[in-house]
PDB file of N, CA, C and O in Angstrom:
ATOM      1  N   MET A   1      38.803 -50.016 -41.068  1.00  0.00           N
ATOM      2  CA  MET A   1      37.922 -49.134 -40.329  1.00  0.00           C
ATOM      3  C   MET A   1      37.519 -49.756 -38.992  1.00  0.00           C
ATOM      4  O   MET A   1      37.358 -49.040 -38.004  1.00  0.00           O
ATOM      5  N   LEU A   2      37.354 -51.076 -38.949  1.00  0.00           N
ATOM      6  CA  LEU A   2      36.983 -51.735 -37.695  1.00  0.00           C
ATOM      7  C   LEU A   2      38.003 -51.458 -36.598  1.00  0.00           C
ATOM      8  O   LEU A   2      37.637 -51.153 -35.463  1.00  0.00           O
ATOM      9  N   LEU A   3      39.273 -51.564 -36.940  1.00  0.00           N
ATOM     10  CA  LEU A   3      40.325 -51.321 -35.951  1.00  0.00           C
ATOM     11  C   LEU A   3      40.354 -49.857 -35.525  1.00  0.00           C
ATOM     12  O   LEU A   3      40.621 -49.552 -34.363  1.00  0.00           O
ATOM     13  N   GLN A   4      40.083 -48.967 -36.448  1.00  0.00           N
ATOM     14  CA  GLN A   4      40.054 -47.540 -36.115  1.00  0.00           C
ATOM     15  C   GLN A   4      38.917 -47.237 -35.142  1.00  0.00           C
ATOM     16  O   GLN A   4      39.074 -46.432 -34.223  1.00  0.00           O
ATOM     17  N   ILE A   5      37.786 -47.878 -35.349  1.00  0.00           N
ATOM     18  CA  ILE A   5      36.646 -47.683 -34.447  1.00  0.00           C
ATOM     19  C   ILE A   5      36.981 -48.221 -33.062  1.00  0.00           C
ATOM     20  O   ILE A   5      36.717 -47.563 -32.056  1.00  0.00           O
ATOM     21  N   ARG A   6      37.563 -49.419 -33.008  1.00  0.00           N
ATOM     22  CA  ARG A   6      37.965 -49.999 -31.720  1.00  0.00           C
ATOM     23  C   ARG A   6      38.962 -49.085 -31.008  1.00  0.00           C
ATOM     24  O   ARG A   6      38.820 -48.815 -29.816  1.00  0.00           O
ATOM     25  N   ASP A   7      39.961 -48.614 -31.737  1.00  0.00           N
ATOM     26  CA  ASP A   7      40.980 -47.745 -31.147  1.00  0.00           C
ATOM     27  C   ASP A   7      40.384 -46.429 -30.656  1.00  0.00           C
ATOM     28  O   ASP A   7      40.800 -45.900 -29.625  1.00  0.00           O
ATOM     29  N   TYR A   8      39.420 -45.909 -31.388  1.00  0.00           N
ATOM     30  CA  TYR A   8      38.754 -44.667 -30.973  1.00  0.00           C
ATOM     31  C   TYR A   8      38.021 -44.878 -29.647  1.00  0.00           C
ATOM     32  O   TYR A   8      38.118 -44.045 -28.745  1.00  0.00           O
ATOM     33  N   ILE A   9      37.295 -45.980 -29.527  1.00  0.00           N
ATOM     34  CA  ILE A   9      36.573 -46.265 -28.280  1.00  0.00           C
ATOM     35  C   ILE A   9      37.569 -46.455 -27.143  1.00  0.00           C
ATOM     36  O   ILE A   9      37.329 -45.985 -26.032  1.00  0.00           O
ATOM     37  N   ARG A  10      38.678 -47.133 -27.401  1.00  0.00           N
ATOM     38  CA  ARG A  10      39.733 -47.291 -26.386  1.00  0.00           C
ATOM     39  C   ARG A  10      40.239 -45.935 -25.913  1.00  0.00           C
ATOM     40  O   ARG A  10      40.352 -45.677 -24.714  1.00  0.00           O
ATOM     41  N   ARG A  11      40.536 -45.082 -26.872  1.00  0.00           N
ATOM     42  CA  ARG A  11      41.111 -43.769 -26.567  1.00  0.00           C
ATOM     43  C   ARG A  11      40.121 -42.896 -25.777  1.00  0.00           C
ATOM     44  O   ARG A  11      40.509 -42.206 -24.835  1.00  0.00           O
ATOM     45  N   MET A  12      38.857 -42.935 -26.167  1.00  0.00           N
ATOM     46  CA  MET A  12      37.844 -42.099 -25.517  1.00  0.00           C
ATOM     47  C   MET A  12      37.348 -42.710 -24.204  1.00  0.00           C
ATOM     48  O   MET A  12      36.770 -42.007 -23.375  1.00  0.00           O
ATOM     49  N   ARG A  13      37.569 -43.999 -24.011  1.00  0.00           N
ATOM     50  CA  ARG A  13      37.106 -44.792 -22.867  1.00  0.00           C
ATOM     51  C   ARG A  13      35.607 -45.065 -22.918  1.00  0.00           C
ATOM     52  O   ARG A  13      35.183 -46.205 -22.725  1.00  0.00           O
ATOM     53  N   VAL A  14      34.808 -44.051 -23.171  1.00  0.00           N
ATOM     54  CA  VAL A  14      33.362 -44.209 -23.369  1.00  0.00           C
ATOM     55  C   VAL A  14      32.982 -43.306 -24.533  1.00  0.00           C
ATOM     56  O   VAL A  14      33.345 -42.130 -24.565  1.00  0.00           O
ATOM     57  N   ALA A  15      32.249 -43.868 -25.488  1.00  0.00           N
ATOM     58  CA  ALA A  15      31.834 -43.085 -26.654  1.00  0.00           C
ATOM     59  C   ALA A  15      30.438 -43.519 -27.079  1.00  0.00           C
ATOM     60  O   ALA A  15      30.092 -44.698 -27.003  1.00  0.00           O
ATOM     61  N   SER A  16      29.654 -42.569 -27.519  1.00  0.00           N
ATOM     62  CA  SER A  16      28.300 -42.886 -27.989  1.00  0.00           C
ATOM     63  C   SER A  16      28.346 -43.245 -29.469  1.00  0.00           C
ATOM     64  O   SER A  16      29.298 -42.914 -30.175  1.00  0.00           O
ATOM     65  N   ASN A  17      27.300 -43.926 -29.921  1.00  0.00           N
ATOM     66  CA  ASN A  17      27.225 -44.261 -31.344  1.00  0.00           C
ATOM     67  C   ASN A  17      27.185 -42.992 -32.191  1.00  0.00           C
ATOM     68  O   ASN A  17      27.723 -42.975 -33.298  1.00  0.00           O
ATOM     69  N   GLN A  18      26.558 -41.936 -31.688  1.00  0.00           N
ATOM     70  CA  GLN A  18      26.506 -40.670 -32.420  1.00  0.00           C
ATOM     71  C   GLN A  18      27.893 -40.039 -32.525  1.00  0.00           C
ATOM     72  O   GLN A  18      28.266 -39.515 -33.575  1.00  0.00           O
ATOM     73  N   GLN A  19      28.641 -40.091 -31.446  1.00  0.00           N
ATOM     74  CA  GLN A  19      30.002 -39.558 -31.419  1.00  0.00           C
ATOM     75  C   GLN A  19      30.888 -40.295 -32.419  1.00  0.00           C
ATOM     76  O   GLN A  19      31.629 -39.671 -33.178  1.00  0.00           O
ATOM     77  N   ILE A  20      30.809 -41.622 -32.416  1.00  0.00           N
ATOM     78  CA  ILE A  20      31.634 -42.441 -33.307  1.00  0.00           C
ATOM     79  C   ILE A  20      31.249 -42.190 -34.762  1.00  0.00           C
ATOM     80  O   ILE A  20      32.117 -42.042 -35.623  1.00  0.00           O
ATOM     81  N   ALA A  21      29.956 -42.142 -35.031  1.00  0.00           N
ATOM     82  CA  ALA A  21      29.485 -41.890 -36.398  1.00  0.00           C
ATOM     83  C   ALA A  21      29.987 -40.543 -36.903  1.00  0.00           C
ATOM     84  O   ALA A  21      30.408 -40.423 -38.054  1.00  0.00           O
ATOM     85  N   ARG A  22      29.940 -39.541 -36.049  1.00  0.00           N
ATOM     86  CA  ARG A  22      30.427 -38.207 -36.424  1.00  0.00           C
ATOM     87  C   ARG A  22      31.929 -38.225 -36.693  1.00  0.00           C
ATOM     88  O   ARG A  22      32.398 -37.637 -37.667  1.00  0.00           O
ATOM     89  N   GLU A  23      32.674 -38.899 -35.832  1.00  0.00           N
ATOM     90  CA  GLU A  23      34.136 -38.958 -35.961  1.00  0.00           C
ATOM     91  C   GLU A  23      34.565 -39.574 -37.290  1.00  0.00           C
ATOM     92  O   GLU A  23      35.524 -39.116 -37.912  1.00  0.00           O
ATOM     93  N   PHE A  24      33.851 -40.616 -37.725  1.00  0.00           N
ATOM     94  CA  PHE A  24      34.243 -41.340 -38.937  1.00  0.00           C
ATOM     95  C   PHE A  24      33.401 -40.980 -40.159  1.00  0.00           C
ATOM     96  O   PHE A  24      33.572 -41.565 -41.229  1.00  0.00           O
ATOM     97  N   GLY A  25      32.498 -40.026 -40.002  1.00  0.00           N
ATOM     98  CA  GLY A  25      31.681 -39.593 -41.132  1.00  0.00           C
ATOM     99  C   GLY A  25      30.763 -40.682 -41.647  1.00  0.00           C
ATOM    100  O   GLY A  25      30.553 -40.816 -42.852  1.00  0.00           O
ATOM    101  N   LEU A  26      30.213 -41.465 -40.717  1.00  0.00           N
ATOM    102  CA  LEU A  26      29.333 -42.581 -41.080  1.00  0.00           C
ATOM    103  C   LEU A  26      27.904 -42.306 -40.642  1.00  0.00           C
ATOM    104  O   LEU A  26      27.651 -41.508 -39.740  1.00  0.00           O
ATOM    105  N   ASP A  27      26.993 -42.978 -41.293  1.00  0.00           N
ATOM    106  CA  ASP A  27      25.603 -43.005 -40.886  1.00  0.00           C
ATOM    107  C   ASP A  27      25.512 -43.995 -39.722  1.00  0.00           C
ATOM    108  O   ASP A  27      26.228 -44.997 -39.720  1.00  0.00           O
ATOM    109  N   ILE A  28      24.663 -43.742 -38.749  1.00  0.00           N
ATOM    110  CA  ILE A  28      24.549 -44.654 -37.605  1.00  0.00           C
ATOM    111  C   ILE A  28      24.145 -46.052 -38.067  1.00  0.00           C
ATOM    112  O   ILE A  28      24.604 -47.045 -37.501  1.00  0.00           O
ATOM    113  N   GLN A  29      23.293 -46.142 -39.089  1.00  0.00           N
ATOM    114  CA  GLN A  29      22.875 -47.451 -39.605  1.00  0.00           C
ATOM    115  C   GLN A  29      24.057 -48.205 -40.218  1.00  0.00           C
ATOM    116  O   GLN A  29      24.094 -49.433 -40.153  1.00  0.00           O
ATOM    117  N   ALA A  30      25.007 -47.509 -40.801  1.00  0.00           N
ATOM    118  CA  ALA A  30      26.199 -48.149 -41.370  1.00  0.00           C
ATOM    119  C   ALA A  30      27.185 -48.536 -40.271  1.00  0.00           C
ATOM    120  O   ALA A  30      27.906 -49.525 -40.404  1.00  0.00           O
ATOM    121  N   LEU A  31      27.219 -47.770 -39.196  1.00  0.00           N
ATOM    122  CA  LEU A  31      28.129 -48.029 -38.084  1.00  0.00           C
ATOM    123  C   LEU A  31      27.685 -49.212 -37.243  1.00  0.00           C
ATOM    124  O   LEU A  31      28.524 -49.960 -36.740  1.00  0.00           O
ATOM    125  N   GLN A  32      26.390 -49.395 -37.081  1.00  0.00           N
ATOM    126  CA  GLN A  32      25.848 -50.388 -36.155  1.00  0.00           C
ATOM    127  C   GLN A  32      26.388 -51.804 -36.369  1.00  0.00           C
ATOM    128  O   GLN A  32      26.768 -52.441 -35.387  1.00  0.00           O
ATOM    129  N   PRO A  33      26.446 -52.335 -37.600  1.00  0.00           N
ATOM    130  CA  PRO A  33      26.986 -53.695 -37.769  1.00  0.00           C
ATOM    131  C   PRO A  33      28.443 -53.818 -37.316  1.00  0.00           C
ATOM    132  O   PRO A  33      28.853 -54.876 -36.839  1.00  0.00           O
ATOM    133  N   MET A  34      29.219 -52.753 -37.461  1.00  0.00           N
ATOM    134  CA  MET A  34      30.618 -52.788 -37.018  1.00  0.00           C
ATOM    135  C   MET A  34      30.699 -52.830 -35.497  1.00  0.00           C
ATOM    136  O   MET A  34      31.518 -53.557 -34.936  1.00  0.00           O
ATOM    137  N   LEU A  35      29.852 -52.054 -34.832  1.00  0.00           N
ATOM    138  CA  LEU A  35      29.821 -52.084 -33.372  1.00  0.00           C
ATOM    139  C   LEU A  35      29.334 -53.438 -32.870  1.00  0.00           C
ATOM    140  O   LEU A  35      29.847 -53.953 -31.876  1.00  0.00           O
ATOM    141  N   GLU A  36      28.347 -54.016 -33.552  1.00  0.00           N
ATOM    142  CA  GLU A  36      27.827 -55.326 -33.153  1.00  0.00           C
ATOM    143  C   GLU A  36      28.888 -56.411 -33.275  1.00  0.00           C
ATOM    144  O   GLU A  36      28.916 -57.342 -32.469  1.00  0.00           O
ATOM    145  N   LEU A  37      29.756 -56.305 -34.266  1.00  0.00           N
ATOM    146  CA  LEU A  37      30.847 -57.271 -34.408  1.00  0.00           C
ATOM    147  C   LEU A  37      31.765 -57.217 -33.189  1.00  0.00           C
ATOM    148  O   LEU A  37      32.117 -58.257 -32.633  1.00  0.00           O
ATOM    149  N   TRP A  38      32.155 -56.008 -32.770  1.00  0.00           N
ATOM    150  CA  TRP A  38      33.017 -55.868 -31.595  1.00  0.00           C
ATOM    151  C   TRP A  38      32.288 -56.301 -30.325  1.00  0.00           C
ATOM    152  O   TRP A  38      32.913 -56.834 -29.408  1.00  0.00           O
ATOM    153  N   LEU A  39      30.972 -56.079 -30.260  1.00  0.00           N
ATOM    154  CA  LEU A  39      30.190 -56.549 -29.109  1.00  0.00           C
ATOM    155  C   LEU A  39      30.218 -58.071 -29.027  1.00  0.00           C
ATOM    156  O   LEU A  39      30.445 -58.629 -27.953  1.00  0.00           O
ATOM    157  N   ARG A  40      29.988 -58.747 -30.156  1.00  0.00           N
ATOM    158  CA  ARG A  40      29.991 -60.219 -30.189  1.00  0.00           C
ATOM    159  C   ARG A  40      31.345 -60.795 -29.810  1.00  0.00           C
ATOM    160  O   ARG A  40      31.418 -61.846 -29.172  1.00  0.00           O
ATOM    161  N   LYS A  41      32.419 -60.115 -30.198  1.00  0.00           N
ATOM    162  CA  LYS A  41      33.771 -60.592 -29.891  1.00  0.00           C
ATOM    163  C   LYS A  41      34.184 -60.269 -28.455  1.00  0.00           C
ATOM    164  O   LYS A  41      35.233 -60.724 -27.999  1.00  0.00           O
ATOM    165  N   GLY A  42      33.379 -59.499 -27.748  1.00  0.00           N
ATOM    166  CA  GLY A  42      33.688 -59.161 -26.365  1.00  0.00           C
ATOM    167  C   GLY A  42      34.744 -58.075 -26.211  1.00  0.00           C
ATOM    168  O   GLY A  42      35.348 -57.937 -25.148  1.00  0.00           O
ATOM    169  N   VAL A  43      34.963 -57.313 -27.263  1.00  0.00           N
ATOM    170  CA  VAL A  43      35.969 -56.244 -27.234  1.00  0.00           C
ATOM    171  C   VAL A  43      35.389 -54.967 -26.630  1.00  0.00           C
ATOM    172  O   VAL A  43      36.087 -54.235 -25.928  1.00  0.00           O
ATOM    173  N   ILE A  44      34.113 -54.704 -26.903  1.00  0.00           N
ATOM    174  CA  ILE A  44      33.424 -53.543 -26.338  1.00  0.00           C
ATOM    175  C   ILE A  44      32.141 -54.018 -25.671  1.00  0.00           C
ATOM    176  O   ILE A  44      31.698 -55.147 -25.879  1.00  0.00           O
ATOM    177  N   ALA A  45      31.555 -53.146 -24.872  1.00  0.00           N
ATOM    178  CA  ALA A  45      30.279 -53.448 -24.228  1.00  0.00           C
ATOM    179  C   ALA A  45      29.463 -52.170 -24.150  1.00  0.00           C
ATOM    180  O   ALA A  45      30.007 -51.066 -24.119  1.00  0.00           O
ATOM    181  N   CYS A  46      28.150 -52.339 -24.117  1.00  0.00           N
ATOM    182  CA  CYS A  46      27.282 -51.190 -23.882  1.00  0.00           C
ATOM    183  C   CYS A  46      27.437 -50.815 -22.416  1.00  0.00           C
ATOM    184  O   CYS A  46      27.666 -51.678 -21.569  1.00  0.00           O
ATOM    185  N   CYS A  47      27.316 -49.559 -22.125  1.00  0.00           N
ATOM    186  CA  CYS A  47      27.457 -49.130 -20.736  1.00  0.00           C
ATOM    187  C   CYS A  47      26.384 -48.107 -20.399  1.00  0.00           C
ATOM    188  O   CYS A  47      25.586 -47.717 -21.251  1.00  0.00           O
ATOM    189  N   GLN A  48      26.379 -47.683 -19.156  1.00  0.00           N
ATOM    190  CA  GLN A  48      25.394 -46.713 -18.674  1.00  0.00           C
ATOM    191  C   GLN A  48      25.460 -45.436 -19.490  1.00  0.00           C
ATOM    192  O   GLN A  48      26.529 -45.013 -19.931  1.00  0.00           O
ATOM    193  N   GLU A  49      24.314 -44.838 -19.680  1.00  0.00           N
ATOM    194  CA  GLU A  49      24.272 -43.552 -20.376  1.00  0.00           C
ATOM    195  C   GLU A  49      24.945 -42.499 -19.507  1.00  0.00           C
ATOM    196  O   GLU A  49      24.854 -42.527 -18.280  1.00  0.00           O
ATOM    197  N   LYS A  50      25.612 -41.582 -20.166  1.00  0.00           N
ATOM    198  CA  LYS A  50      26.183 -40.442 -19.444  1.00  0.00           C
ATOM    199  C   LYS A  50      25.040 -39.515 -19.061  1.00  0.00           C
ATOM    200  O   LYS A  50      23.935 -39.617 -19.594  1.00  0.00           O
ATOM    201  N   SER A  51      25.317 -38.621 -18.142  1.00  0.00           N
ATOM    202  CA  SER A  51      24.282 -37.652 -17.775  1.00  0.00           C
ATOM    203  C   SER A  51      23.981 -36.752 -18.967  1.00  0.00           C
ATOM    204  O   SER A  51      24.798 -36.608 -19.877  1.00  0.00           O
ATOM    205  N   ALA A  52      22.835 -36.170 -18.946  1.00  0.00           N
ATOM    206  CA  ALA A  52      22.400 -35.328 -20.069  1.00  0.00           C
ATOM    207  C   ALA A  52      23.440 -34.252 -20.358  1.00  0.00           C
ATOM    208  O   ALA A  52      24.056 -33.707 -19.443  1.00  0.00           O
ATOM    209  N   CYS A  53      23.624 -33.959 -21.619  1.00  0.00           N
ATOM    210  CA  CYS A  53      24.663 -33.002 -22.015  1.00  0.00           C
ATOM    211  C   CYS A  53      24.234 -31.562 -21.774  1.00  0.00           C
ATOM    212  O   CYS A  53      25.049 -30.647 -21.899  1.00  0.00           O
ATOM    213  N   GLN A  54      22.994 -31.351 -21.437  1.00  0.00           N
ATOM    214  CA  GLN A  54      22.458 -30.014 -21.194  1.00  0.00           C
ATOM    215  C   GLN A  54      22.426 -29.159 -22.459  1.00  0.00           C
ATOM    216  O   GLN A  54      22.277 -27.940 -22.378  1.00  0.00           O
ATOM    217  N   SER A  55      22.561 -29.779 -23.607  1.00  0.00           N
ATOM    218  CA  SER A  55      22.520 -29.057 -24.870  1.00  0.00           C
ATOM    219  C   SER A  55      21.070 -28.775 -25.234  1.00  0.00           C
ATOM    220  O   SER A  55      20.160 -29.497 -24.828  1.00  0.00           O
ATOM    221  N   ARG A  56      20.880 -27.743 -25.984  1.00  0.00           N
ATOM    222  CA  ARG A  56      19.533 -27.383 -26.412  1.00  0.00           C
ATOM    223  C   ARG A  56      19.295 -27.738 -27.875  1.00  0.00           C
ATOM    224  O   ARG A  56      18.350 -27.245 -28.490  1.00  0.00           O
ATOM    225  N   CYS A  57      20.150 -28.590 -28.432  1.00  0.00           N
ATOM    226  CA  CYS A  57      20.014 -28.903 -29.857  1.00  0.00           C
ATOM    227  C   CYS A  57      18.905 -29.922 -30.114  1.00  0.00           C
ATOM    228  O   CYS A  57      18.394 -29.990 -31.232  1.00  0.00           O
ATOM    229  N   PHE A  58      18.518 -30.714 -29.118  1.00  0.00           N
ATOM    230  CA  PHE A  58      17.443 -31.700 -29.201  1.00  0.00           C
ATOM    231  C   PHE A  58      17.709 -32.829 -30.188  1.00  0.00           C
ATOM    232  O   PHE A  58      16.772 -33.530 -30.572  1.00  0.00           O
ATOM    233  N   LYS A  59      18.950 -33.027 -30.610  1.00  0.00           N
ATOM    234  CA  LYS A  59      19.258 -34.106 -31.552  1.00  0.00           C
ATOM    235  C   LYS A  59      19.067 -35.477 -30.917  1.00  0.00           C
ATOM    236  O   LYS A  59      18.743 -36.438 -31.615  1.00  0.00           O
ATOM    237  N   CYS A  60      19.259 -35.582 -29.620  1.00  0.00           N
ATOM    238  CA  CYS A  60      19.140 -36.876 -28.949  1.00  0.00           C
ATOM    239  C   CYS A  60      17.688 -37.268 -28.691  1.00  0.00           C
ATOM    240  O   CYS A  60      17.411 -38.431 -28.401  1.00  0.00           O
ATOM    241  N   LYS A  61      16.775 -36.340 -28.789  1.00  0.00           N
ATOM    242  CA  LYS A  61      15.369 -36.630 -28.511  1.00  0.00           C
ATOM    243  C   LYS A  61      14.799 -37.644 -29.500  1.00  0.00           C
ATOM    244  O   LYS A  61      13.950 -38.458 -29.137  1.00  0.00           O
ATOM    245  N   ILE A  62      15.261 -37.596 -30.734  1.00  0.00           N
ATOM    246  CA  ILE A  62      14.741 -38.491 -31.764  1.00  0.00           C
ATOM    247  C   ILE A  62      15.171 -39.924 -31.480  1.00  0.00           C
ATOM    248  O   ILE A  62      14.338 -40.830 -31.448  1.00  0.00           O
ATOM    249  N   GLN A  63      16.450 -40.129 -31.278  1.00  0.00           N
ATOM    250  CA  GLN A  63      16.990 -41.458 -30.983  1.00  0.00           C
ATOM    251  C   GLN A  63      18.101 -41.278 -29.961  1.00  0.00           C
ATOM    252  O   GLN A  63      19.177 -40.785 -30.298  1.00  0.00           O
ATOM    253  N   PRO A  64      17.853 -41.674 -28.710  1.00  0.00           N
ATOM    254  CA  PRO A  64      18.884 -41.475 -27.691  1.00  0.00           C
ATOM    255  C   PRO A  64      20.146 -42.269 -28.040  1.00  0.00           C
ATOM    256  O   PRO A  64      20.055 -43.365 -28.594  1.00  0.00           O
ATOM    257  N   PRO A  65      21.307 -41.726 -27.721  1.00  0.00           N
ATOM    258  CA  PRO A  65      22.553 -42.409 -28.062  1.00  0.00           C
ATOM    259  C   PRO A  65      22.771 -43.657 -27.215  1.00  0.00           C
ATOM    260  O   PRO A  65      22.281 -43.756 -26.090  1.00  0.00           O
ATOM    261  N   THR A  66      23.511 -44.602 -27.773  1.00  0.00           N
ATOM    262  CA  THR A  66      23.954 -45.788 -27.059  1.00  0.00           C
ATOM    263  C   THR A  66      25.429 -45.585 -26.765  1.00  0.00           C
ATOM    264  O   THR A  66      26.188 -45.181 -27.646  1.00  0.00           O
ATOM    265  N   TYR A  67      25.842 -45.861 -25.540  1.00  0.00           N
ATOM    266  CA  TYR A  67      27.233 -45.661 -25.142  1.00  0.00           C
ATOM    267  C   TYR A  67      27.972 -46.991 -25.096  1.00  0.00           C
ATOM    268  O   TYR A  67      27.428 -48.016 -24.687  1.00  0.00           O
ATOM    269  N   TYR A  68      29.226 -46.943 -25.528  1.00  0.00           N
ATOM    270  CA  TYR A  68      30.079 -48.131 -25.574  1.00  0.00           C
ATOM    271  C   TYR A  68      31.377 -47.858 -24.839  1.00  0.00           C
ATOM    272  O   TYR A  68      31.883 -46.736 -24.829  1.00  0.00           O
ATOM    273  N   GLN A  69      31.910 -48.918 -24.216  1.00  0.00           N
ATOM    274  CA  GLN A  69      33.221 -48.823 -23.586  1.00  0.00           C
ATOM    275  C   GLN A  69      34.061 -50.013 -24.021  1.00  0.00           C
ATOM    276  O   GLN A  69      33.530 -51.074 -24.352  1.00  0.00           O
ATOM    277  N   CYS A  70      35.361 -49.831 -24.017  1.00  0.00           N
ATOM    278  CA  CYS A  70      36.278 -50.889 -24.425  1.00  0.00           C
ATOM    279  C   CYS A  70      36.543 -51.794 -23.227  1.00  0.00           C
ATOM    280  O   CYS A  70      36.729 -51.305 -22.113  1.00  0.00           O
ATOM    281  N   LEU A  71      36.564 -53.101 -23.443  1.00  0.00           N
ATOM    282  CA  LEU A  71      36.792 -54.056 -22.365  1.00  0.00           C
ATOM    283  C   LEU A  71      38.231 -54.560 -22.317  1.00  0.00           C
ATOM    284  O   LEU A  71      38.611 -55.253 -21.374  1.00  0.00           O
ATOM    285  N   GLU A  72      39.025 -54.223 -23.312  1.00  0.00           N
ATOM    286  CA  GLU A  72      40.408 -54.718 -23.355  1.00  0.00           C
ATOM    287  C   GLU A  72      41.336 -53.811 -22.599  1.00  0.00           C
ATOM    288  O   GLU A  72      42.537 -54.075 -22.531  1.00  0.00           O
TER     289      GLU A  72
END
């Protein structure tokens, strides 16, 4: 699963933790340690937030997403 997550971030170029969790059917709390492993190894990095999605679902209001990009 770690490699699949890395490959997904590579393919998307920039992906939020919410996007990745949805793609793999994971809880954000379960995903976080996997993302932290890739962060420590220097494979991915946190990056600037994208502009607001203009959605009216308000899902991001509770916990704003963190965006990641691949460094390789």
